[in-house]
C-alpha positions as CSV (number, residue, x, y, z in Angstrom):
1,M,7.3,-8.2,-7.9
2,F,8.5,-11.2,-6.3
3,L,7.8,-14.6,-7.6
4,S,7.2,-15.8,-11.9
5,T,3.8,-17.1,-11.1
6,T,2.9,-15.3,-7.9
7,M,2.4,-11.8,-6.5
8,L,3.7,-11.8,-2.9
9,R,2.5,-9.4,-0.4
10,L,4.2,-9.0,3.1
11,L,3.3,-7.7,6.4
12,V,6.3,-7.4,8.8
13,F,5.8,-7.2,12.5
14,A,9.0,-6.2,14.2
15,Y,7.8,-6.0,17.6
16,S,9.4,-3.3,20.0
17,L,10.0,-1.5,17.1
18,F,7.5,-1.1,14.1
19,L,4.5,-2.8,12.9
20,I,5.1,-2.6,9.1
21,C,3.4,-3.2,5.9
22,I,6.0,-3.3,3.4
23,L,5.2,-2.4,-0.5
24,P,8.1,-2.1,-3.1
25,L,8.0,0.6,-5.8
26,V,6.0,3.7,-4.1
27,S,6.5,6.0,-1.2
28,P,6.0,5.2,2.7
29,T,3.1,6.5,5.0
30,V,2.9,6.3,8.5
31,V,-0.5,5.3,9.2
32,Q,-3.5,4.7,12.1
33,D,-5.0,2.0,11.0
34,F,-4.2,0.0,8.0
35,N,-7.7,-0.8,7.2
36,H,-7.9,2.9,6.3
37,V,-5.3,3.1,3.5
38,E,-6.5,1.4,0.4
39,R,-3.0,0.6,-1.2
40,C,-1.9,-1.2,2.1
41,K,-5.3,-3.0,2.4
42,D,-4.1,-4.3,-1.1
43,S,-1.3,-6.1,0.4
44,L,-3.4,-7.8,3.0
45,Y,-5.2,-10.9,2.6
46,M,-8.9,-9.9,2.4
47,G,-7.8,-6.5,3.2
48,T,-7.5,-7.4,6.5
49,P,-4.8,-7.5,9.3
50,P,-3.7,-9.8,11.6
51,R,-6.7,-9.6,14.8
52,G,-5.8,-10.0,17.8
53,I,-2.6,-7.7,18.3
54,I,-1.6,-5.6,21.1
55,D,-0.2,-2.3,19.2
56,A,0.3,0.2,22.2
57,G,3.6,2.2,21.4
58,L,3.9,0.2,18.0
59,K,4.2,2.7,14.8
60,K,2.2,1.4,11.9
61,I,4.1,2.1,8.5
62,C,2.5,1.5,4.9
63,Q,6.4,1.4,3.8
64,R,7.3,1.6,0.1
65,F,9.7,2.4,-2.1
66,K,10.0,4.4,-5.8
67,K,13.5,4.1,-7.2
68,T,14.3,8.1,-8.7
69,E,14.9,8.1,-12.4
70,G,18.2,8.2,-13.6
71,D,19.5,6.2,-10.3
72,R,21.7,3.7,-12.0
73,R,23.7,2.4,-8.6
74,M,24.2,-1.2,-8.9
75,D,24.4,-1.4,-5.3
76,S,21.3,-1.8,-2.6
77,P,22.6,1.1,0.0
78,W,20.6,1.0,3.5
79,M,18.0,3.2,4.2
80,Y,16.2,4.7,7.0
81,E,12.4,6.1,7.3
82,P,12.4,10.0,7.4
83,Q,8.5,9.9,8.3
84,L,9.4,8.4,11.7
85,A,12.0,11.1,12.2
86,D,10.2,13.9,11.4
87,V,6.3,14.3,10.7
88,D,6.8,16.6,7.6
89,G,9.7,14.0,6.9
90,N,10.2,13.5,2.8
91,G,7.6,10.6,2.0
92,N,10.4,8.1,0.6
93,M,12.7,5.9,2.5
94,L,16.4,7.2,1.9
95,P,20.3,6.4,2.2
96,F,21.2,7.0,5.4
97,P,23.2,10.0,5.4
98,V,26.9,10.4,6.2
99,G,28.2,12.0,9.0
100,Y,26.2,13.4,12.2
101,L,22.8,11.9,12.6
102,H,20.2,14.3,14.4
103,M,19.1,13.2,17.9
104,K,15.9,13.0,16.7
105,F,16.7,10.7,14.3
106,E,18.2,8.2,16.4
107,D,15.5,8.6,19.1
108,S,12.9,7.4,16.5
109,Q,14.7,4.2,14.5
110,A,17.7,1.9,14.4
111,T,21.1,3.3,12.8
112,L,23.7,1.8,11.1
113,D,26.1,2.4,14.3
114,D,23.8,0.3,16.1
115,Y,24.9,-2.7,14.5
116,S,28.6,-1.4,13.5
117,D,30.4,-2.9,16.8
118,V,28.0,-5.7,17.1
119,V,29.8,-9.4,16.9
120,L,27.3,-11.8,17.1
121,Y,24.3,-10.1,15.2
122,E,24.0,-9.4,11.6
123,R,21.0,-7.2,10.1
124,G,18.7,-9.5,9.3
125,Q,16.1,-8.8,6.8
126,L,12.1,-9.6,7.8
127,N,11.5,-9.5,4.3
128,P,14.4,-10.9,2.2
129,D,15.9,-9.8,-0.9
130,Q,15.9,-13.0,-2.3
131,H,12.0,-13.2,-2.5
132,Q,12.7,-10.4,-5.0
133,S,12.8,-11.0,-8.8
134,D,13.2,-7.1,-9.8
135,P,16.2,-5.1,-8.7
136,H,14.3,-2.0,-7.8
137,D,12.2,-4.6,-5.2
138,R,15.7,-6.0,-3.9
139,T,16.5,-2.2,-3.0
140,A,13.3,-1.8,-1.0
141,T,13.9,-4.4,1.3
142,Y,17.2,-2.6,2.4
143,S,15.6,-0.4,5.3
144,L,16.4,-0.4,9.0
145,T,12.9,-1.0,9.9
146,N,12.9,-4.3,7.6
147,V,15.5,-5.8,9.6
148,V,16.3,-6.9,13.0
149,P,19.5,-8.3,14.8
150,Q,20.0,-12.1,13.9
151,I,22.7,-14.4,15.3
152,R,24.9,-15.1,11.7
153,E,24.8,-18.7,11.8
154,F,21.2,-18.7,12.1
155,S,20.5,-16.3,9.5
156,V,22.8,-17.4,7.2
157,G,22.0,-21.0,7.9
158,P,18.6,-22.4,9.0
159,W,16.3,-19.0,8.5
160,R,18.3,-18.6,4.9
161,E,17.4,-21.9,4.0
162,Y,13.8,-21.7,5.1
163,E,13.1,-18.6,3.1
164,E,14.7,-20.0,-0.1
165,Q,12.5,-23.1,0.8
166,I,9.2,-21.0,1.0
167,R,10.4,-19.1,-2.4
168,V,10.5,-22.2,-4.4
169,R,7.2,-23.6,-2.5
170,L,5.1,-20.5,-3.6
171,N,7.0,-20.4,-7.0
172,N,5.9,-24.1,-8.0
173,F,2.6,-24.6,-6.2
174,C,1.0,-20.7,-5.8
175,R,-1.1,-20.0,-8.8
176,G,-2.7,-16.8,-7.5
177,T,-1.3,-14.1,-5.1
178,A,0.8,-15.0,-1.9
179,F,0.6,-13.3,1.3
180,I,3.3,-13.9,4.0
181,V,3.3,-12.4,7.9
182,T,6.7,-12.2,9.2
183,G,7.6,-11.4,13.0
184,V,9.4,-11.8,16.2
185,T,9.1,-12.7,19.8
186,T,11.6,-10.8,22.4
187,R,12.3,-11.5,25.7
188,G,14.1,-8.0,26.5
189,N,17.2,-8.2,25.8
190,M,18.9,-5.1,23.6
191,I,21.8,-4.3,21.7
192,R,23.2,-1.3,23.7
193,R,25.4,1.7,22.3
194,N,26.7,4.5,24.6
195,N,24.6,2.8,27.9
196,Q,21.6,3.1,26.2
197,D,19.0,0.3,25.1
198,R,18.9,0.5,21.0
199,V,17.6,-2.3,19.3
200,A,15.4,-5.4,20.6
201,I,17.2,-8.7,20.0
202,P,14.6,-11.3,18.8
203,E,14.2,-14.3,20.9
204,D,12.3,-16.2,18.0
205,L,11.3,-15.7,14.7
206,W,8.6,-16.8,12.7
207,S,6.5,-16.5,9.6
208,A,3.1,-17.7,8.1
209,Y,2.0,-17.6,4.2
210,C,-1.2,-17.7,3.0
211,C,-1.8,-18.7,-0.7
212,T,-6.0,-19.9,-1.6
213,E,-4.9,-20.5,-5.4
214,Y,-2.9,-23.5,-5.2
215,D,-2.0,-26.4,-7.6
216,R,-4.8,-28.8,-6.6
217,N,-2.7,-31.5,-8.7
218,A,0.3,-31.2,-6.5
219,P,1.9,-34.4,-4.7
220,H,-0.1,-35.1,-1.5
221,N,3.0,-33.7,0.6
222,I,2.6,-30.5,-0.8
223,R,-1.2,-30.3,-0.7
224,V,-0.9,-30.3,2.7
225,L,1.1,-27.2,3.0
226,F,-1.6,-25.0,1.1
227,P,-3.7,-22.7,1.6
228,S,-1.4,-21.9,4.5
229,F,1.2,-22.8,7.0
230,A,3.8,-21.5,9.1
231,A,7.0,-22.0,10.7
232,I,8.8,-20.8,14.1
233,A,12.9,-20.8,15.3
234,K,15.0,-19.9,18.0
235,N,17.6,-16.8,16.7
236,A,20.6,-19.0,18.5
237,K,23.6,-20.4,17.6
238,E,22.6,-23.9,18.5
239,G,18.8,-25.4,18.7
240,N,18.0,-23.0,15.9
241,S,16.2,-25.9,13.8
242,V,12.9,-24.2,11.8
243,N,9.9,-25.7,13.2
244,E,7.1,-26.1,10.2
245,M,3.2,-26.2,12.0
246,P,0.1,-25.1,10.6
247,V,-0.8,-21.7,11.2
248,Q,-3.5,-22.0,14.0
249,E,-0.3,-23.7,15.9
250,L,1.9,-21.2,15.4
251,E,-0.6,-18.7,17.0
252,A,-1.1,-20.9,19.8
253,L,2.5,-20.4,20.8
254,L,2.4,-16.8,20.1
255,K,-0.1,-16.2,22.8
256,T,2.4,-17.5,25.2
257,S,5.2,-15.4,24.3
258,M,3.9,-12.2,22.4
259,D,2.1,-9.4,23.8
260,V,-1.3,-10.6,21.8
261,D,-4.7,-11.6,23.2
262,Q,-6.4,-14.5,22.7
263,N,-8.7,-13.5,19.6
264,L,-5.4,-13.5,17.9
265,Q,-5.7,-14.7,13.9
266,I,-3.0,-14.2,11.8
267,F,-4.8,-14.3,8.4
268,Y,-8.9,-13.4,8.3
269,D,-10.8,-16.6,8.1
270,N,-7.5,-18.8,8.6
271,C,-6.9,-18.2,4.9
272,L,-9.9,-20.1,4.0
273,S,-10.9,-19.4,0.4
274,P,-13.9,-17.2,0.0
275,S,-17.1,-19.2,-1.2
276,P,-17.8,-17.9,-4.4
277,L,-21.6,-16.5,-5.0
278,P,-23.9,-18.3,-6.7
279,L,-24.5,-17.9,-10.1
280,Y,-28.0,-16.2,-9.8
281,L,-26.3,-13.8,-7.0
282,Q,-23.5,-12.8,-8.9
283,H,-25.4,-9.9,-11.3
284,T,-27.2,-8.9,-8.0
285,V,-24.4,-7.4,-6.2
C-alpha cells in the first residue's frame, strides 16, 4: 500500500472540517464511531482511535477509494465526498463535476472554486501522494477532504521534506505496520469566497507515527525515534521549520492549542509494544 517493507495506515484530523480515516482501494463511509467499523478499526493502532478528541460538529469518515475497471487515466483528478452532500450519496469518492454545483454540495465540503483565486495557499495533502507506491493509492489521496490550505513556501519546502524523511525512515527501519495520525491546529482564519467563510486555514500542521516492530539493530540515533515520534510546524512563509519531538510532548502542545481534553492520547497505550502472552496461556485464549 505505502512502503516496500511496511503497511501504513493513516488517520487524518482536519479540525473545523472533517475527522477522516483514509484507506485506499474501497468505498467511503460516513460513520458514527470508528470503533464500530471493522475496516476502519484495521487502520487504527490496536483498533483504537485517538482519545480525548472533542468532536462536536466533526464528520467522521471512513474514506476509501476504488478505481473502476477500464479507467486508465494517468492523471489523478481531484475528488469530492458524495456522502457529505447527500445521505444517499454514492459510496465512492467521485471526480468533481464540471459546471454548476448544487448549493447543498458546497455547504457540505470544500470545492475547487474555494482555491481558484487564492494566491498564498495551495491544496496541501495531509496523506501525501508521495507516501503511496501504487498508482491507485496515489489517486486516492486527491480528495479535498484530504486537503488543507498550506502556504506554498511551507508546503513545497519544510513540510514536504519532512514527509519524505518519514517515508524513508519507515521504509528503512519499520519492519511491521506503521500507523500515522496527521492533523492541524486553527486560529479562526478562513479562506473566504462570495463574502462567506469557506475553508479553515491551519495555524500548524502536526503528525505522529507509531511502529512497534522496528529494526532493533539500527543505529542509536534511529532507535530513539521508535516506536513512536511526532512533529509540528507553523503553516507560514517564515519560521516554518519542522520540530520533531516525542509524541507525549506533541500531545502536551496540542492540549493548549486544540479542542481536546486533558486525556488526549494519540496512540493507544502510547504505542507501547503489546506484551506477548506467556506460552502456557497462548492456547487458552
